[in-house]
N, CA and C atoms as a LAMMPS dump frame, in Angstrom:
ITEM: TIMESTEP
0
ITEM: NUMBER OF ATOMS
237
ITEM: BOX BOUNDS ff ff ff
-5.0000000000000000e+02 5.0000000000000000e+02
-5.0000000000000000e+02 5.0000000000000000e+02
-5.0000000000000000e+02 5.0000000000000000e+02
ITEM: ATOMS id mol type element x y z
1 1 1 N 385.381 -365.658 78.066
2 1 2 C 386.298 -366.61 77.483
3 1 3 C 387.385 -366.994 78.49
4 2 1 N 387.927 -366.012 79.222
5 2 2 C 389.012 -366.322 80.158
6 2 3 C 388.543 -367.249 81.275
7 3 1 N 387.326 -367.054 81.75
8 3 2 C 386.798 -367.943 82.794
9 3 3 C 386.652 -369.362 82.247
10 4 1 N 386.21 -369.485 81.012
11 4 2 C 386.089 -370.791 80.37
12 4 3 C 387.452 -371.47 80.254
13 5 1 N 388.469 -370.709 79.822
14 5 2 C 389.811 -371.272 79.668
15 5 3 C 390.402 -371.667 81.018
16 6 1 N 390.121 -370.891 82.048
17 6 2 C 390.589 -371.27 83.386
18 6 3 C 389.942 -372.587 83.806
19 7 1 N 388.644 -372.708 83.552
20 7 2 C 387.936 -373.951 83.861
21 7 3 C 388.533 -375.117 83.071
22 8 1 N 388.836 -374.878 81.811
23 8 2 C 389.419 -375.913 80.962
24 8 3 C 390.775 -376.378 81.496
25 9 1 N 391.562 -375.446 82.02
26 9 2 C 392.887 -375.791 82.567
27 9 3 C 392.79 -376.48 83.926
28 10 1 N 391.969 -375.937 84.788
29 10 2 C 391.944 -376.402 86.17
30 10 3 C 391.059 -377.619 86.41
31 11 1 N 389.954 -377.694 85.686
32 11 2 C 389.038 -378.831 85.887
33 11 3 C 388.334 -379.169 84.577
34 12 1 N 389.092 -379.709 83.619
35 12 2 C 388.533 -379.968 82.29
36 12 3 C 387.338 -380.913 82.294
37 13 1 N 387.242 -381.75 83.31
38 13 2 C 386.124 -382.683 83.374
39 13 3 C 384.783 -381.984 83.594
40 14 1 N 384.831 -380.705 83.997
41 14 2 C 383.588 -379.96 84.234
42 14 3 C 383.122 -379.154 83.022
43 15 1 N 383.921 -379.101 81.978
44 15 2 C 383.527 -378.364 80.774
45 15 3 C 382.372 -379.114 80.108
46 16 1 N 381.321 -378.364 79.77
47 16 2 C 380.154 -379.007 79.179
48 16 3 C 379.563 -378.153 78.059
49 17 1 N 378.505 -378.653 77.449
50 17 2 C 377.865 -377.954 76.331
51 17 3 C 377.314 -376.594 76.745
52 18 1 N 376.885 -376.476 77.996
53 18 2 C 376.346 -375.201 78.461
54 18 3 C 377.414 -374.111 78.474
55 19 1 N 378.639 -374.492 78.845
56 19 2 C 379.736 -373.528 78.835
57 19 3 C 380.027 -373.023 77.435
58 20 1 N 380.011 -373.933 76.467
59 20 2 C 380.217 -373.541 75.075
60 20 3 C 379.06 -372.676 74.596
61 21 1 N 377.853 -373.043 74.989
62 21 2 C 376.671 -372.254 74.592
63 21 3 C 376.747 -370.835 75.147
64 22 1 N 377.286 -370.693 76.347
65 22 2 C 377.448 -369.356 76.941
66 22 3 C 378.409 -368.515 76.112
67 23 1 N 379.493 -369.123 75.66
68 23 2 C 380.448 -368.397 74.815
69 23 3 C 379.807 -367.988 73.494
70 24 1 N 379.079 -368.905 72.895
71 24 2 C 378.41 -368.585 71.624
72 24 3 C 377.381 -367.48 71.811
73 25 1 N 376.659 -367.517 72.93
74 25 2 C 375.655 -366.478 73.211
75 25 3 C 376.307 -365.115 73.385
76 26 1 N 377.574 -365.117 73.803
77 26 2 C 378.317 -363.857 73.961
78 26 3 C 378.876 -363.368 72.63
79 27 1 N 378.611 -364.127 71.555
80 27 2 C 379.049 -363.698 70.23
81 27 3 C 380.383 -364.266 69.793
82 28 1 N 380.898 -365.23 70.518
83 28 2 C 382.187 -365.826 70.159
84 28 3 C 381.926 -366.975 69.19
85 29 1 N 382.602 -366.956 68.074
86 29 2 C 382.372 -367.957 67.035
87 29 3 C 382.945 -369.316 67.428
88 30 1 N 382.439 -370.338 66.782
89 30 2 C 382.953 -371.689 67.009
90 30 3 C 384.436 -371.76 66.667
91 31 1 N 384.828 -371.114 65.588
92 31 2 C 386.238 -371.111 65.188
93 31 3 C 387.105 -370.45 66.258
94 32 1 N 386.638 -369.356 66.832
95 32 2 C 387.411 -368.667 67.879
96 32 3 C 387.503 -369.516 69.137
97 33 1 N 386.418 -370.194 69.483
98 33 2 C 386.43 -371.08 70.649
99 33 3 C 387.421 -372.213 70.414
100 34 1 N 387.363 -372.808 69.247
101 34 2 C 388.263 -373.91 68.903
102 34 3 C 389.72 -373.454 68.984
103 35 1 N 390.011 -372.292 68.419
104 35 2 C 391.383 -371.771 68.434
105 35 3 C 391.858 -371.53 69.865
106 36 1 N 390.992 -370.978 70.703
107 36 2 C 391.354 -370.728 72.101
108 36 3 C 391.62 -372.042 72.835
109 37 1 N 390.824 -373.066 72.546
110 37 2 C 391.033 -374.373 73.174
111 37 3 C 392.368 -374.964 72.723
112 38 1 N 392.705 -374.833 71.441
113 38 2 C 393.989 -375.332 70.946
114 38 3 C 395.153 -374.641 71.649
115 39 1 N 395.086 -373.322 71.75
116 39 2 C 396.163 -372.565 72.399
117 39 3 C 396.267 -372.97 73.872
118 40 1 N 395.137 -373.089 74.523
119 40 2 C 395.115 -373.484 75.934
120 40 3 C 395.732 -374.866 76.118
121 41 1 N 395.354 -375.802 75.267
122 41 2 C 395.882 -377.165 75.37
123 41 3 C 397.39 -377.193 75.14
124 42 1 N 397.835 -376.469 74.14
125 42 2 C 399.272 -376.44 73.849
126 42 3 C 400.048 -375.8 74.996
127 43 1 N 399.56 -374.667 75.487
128 43 2 C 400.233 -373.986 76.586
129 43 3 C 400.274 -374.878 77.825
130 44 1 N 399.162 -375.546 78.13
131 44 2 C 399.109 -376.43 79.296
132 44 3 C 400.089 -377.584 79.157
133 45 1 N 400.182 -378.147 77.963
134 45 2 C 401.106 -379.249 77.723
135 45 3 C 402.547 -378.8 77.895
136 46 1 N 402.889 -377.674 77.285
137 46 2 C 404.256 -377.156 77.389
138 46 3 C 404.607 -376.849 78.844
139 47 1 N 403.678 -376.266 79.571
140 47 2 C 403.915 -375.937 80.975
141 47 3 C 404.15 -377.192 81.799
142 48 1 N 403.351 -378.218 81.567
143 48 2 C 403.513 -379.46 82.326
144 48 3 C 404.846 -380.141 82.01
145 49 1 N 405.238 -380.13 80.749
146 49 2 C 406.532 -380.715 80.38
147 49 3 C 407.669 -379.93 81.03
148 50 1 N 407.587 -378.605 80.973
149 50 2 C 408.628 -377.762 81.579
150 50 3 C 408.711 -378.004 83.083
151 51 1 N 407.569 -378.123 83.735
152 51 2 C 407.578 -378.395 85.174
153 51 3 C 408.168 -379.768 85.477
154 52 1 N 407.804 -380.763 84.673
155 52 2 C 408.304 -382.124 84.9
156 52 3 C 409.819 -382.201 84.727
157 53 1 N 410.336 -381.429 83.788
158 53 2 C 411.777 -381.438 83.525
159 53 3 C 412.532 -380.39 84.344
160 54 1 N 411.791 -379.662 85.183
161 54 2 C 412.357 -378.644 86.065
162 54 3 C 413.131 -377.578 85.3
163 55 1 N 412.555 -377.154 84.17
164 55 2 C 413.178 -376.08 83.403
165 55 3 C 413.052 -374.775 84.166
166 56 1 N 414.073 -373.957 84.071
167 56 2 C 414.062 -372.648 84.726
168 56 3 C 413.952 -371.556 83.666
169 57 1 N 413.37 -370.454 84.053
170 57 2 C 413.281 -369.304 83.158
171 57 3 C 414.659 -368.65 83.118
172 58 1 N 415.23 -368.445 81.927
173 58 2 C 416.566 -367.854 81.849
174 58 3 C 416.573 -366.42 82.382
175 59 1 N 417.708 -365.982 82.932
176 59 2 C 417.782 -364.649 83.518
177 59 3 C 417.495 -363.52 82.523
178 60 1 N 417.802 -363.711 81.254
179 60 2 C 417.584 -362.645 80.269
180 60 3 C 416.238 -362.787 79.552
181 61 1 N 415.312 -363.503 80.146
182 61 2 C 414.006 -363.733 79.53
183 61 3 C 413.26 -362.421 79.265
184 62 1 N 413.464 -361.447 80.121
185 62 2 C 412.805 -360.145 79.962
186 62 3 C 413.143 -359.484 78.639
187 63 1 N 414.364 -359.673 78.159
188 63 2 C 414.766 -359.102 76.863
189 63 3 C 413.95 -359.733 75.741
190 64 1 N 413.721 -361.026 75.813
191 64 2 C 412.917 -361.7 74.797
192 64 3 C 411.481 -361.201 74.819
193 65 1 N 410.958 -361.018 76.01
194 65 2 C 409.591 -360.513 76.144
195 65 3 C 409.488 -359.12 75.546
196 66 1 N 410.466 -358.263 75.839
197 66 2 C 410.456 -356.906 75.295
198 66 3 C 410.501 -356.919 73.768
199 67 1 N 411.344 -357.764 73.206
200 67 2 C 411.458 -357.846 71.742
201 67 3 C 410.171 -358.377 71.129
202 68 1 N 409.572 -359.388 71.754
203 68 2 C 408.329 -359.944 71.234
204 68 3 C 407.208 -358.915 71.304
205 69 1 N 407.175 -358.152 72.384
206 69 2 C 406.163 -357.112 72.526
207 69 3 C 406.342 -356.026 71.463
208 70 1 N 407.583 -355.673 71.18
209 70 2 C 407.862 -354.604 70.229
210 70 3 C 407.674 -355.04 68.778
211 71 1 N 408.173 -356.22 68.43
212 71 2 C 408.196 -356.651 67.031
213 71 3 C 407.176 -357.732 66.688
214 72 1 N 406.565 -358.354 67.683
215 72 2 C 405.695 -359.494 67.409
216 72 3 C 406.543 -360.668 66.954
217 73 1 N 405.97 -361.517 66.132
218 73 2 C 406.701 -362.697 65.668
219 73 3 C 407.45 -362.446 64.364
220 74 1 N 407.398 -361.23 63.868
221 74 2 C 408.125 -360.877 62.659
222 74 3 C 409.566 -360.543 63.016
223 75 1 N 410.473 -360.809 62.103
224 75 2 C 411.849 -360.392 62.325
225 75 3 C 411.938 -358.886 62.241
226 76 1 N 412.748 -358.263 63.084
227 76 2 C 412.888 -356.825 63.008
228 76 3 C 413.495 -356.428 61.649
229 77 1 N 413.2 -355.226 61.182
230 77 2 C 413.645 -354.802 59.854
231 77 3 C 415.163 -354.773 59.667
232 78 1 N 415.908 -354.638 60.76
233 78 2 C 417.368 -354.553 60.629
234 78 3 C 418.019 -355.911 60.44
235 79 1 N 417.243 -357.011 60.453
236 79 2 C 417.839 -358.339 60.245
237 79 3 C 417.717 -358.743 58.803
């Protein structure tokens, strides 16, 4: 799946039915492939917009990553 997503990001014009068939043969469902493509497309779009606007990663970004890793997308119980 990761190789497919890299191909989708770097050279989307080369993605073909055979690539999808390879994923399905590996046991990945159509729904999972679709979801991965959606996430990839959204992430690629956000990255391109951020690059175009020259957004910088804030210095305290590591704290956000730590909190997301610990709590996921749920609010922590103390809130």
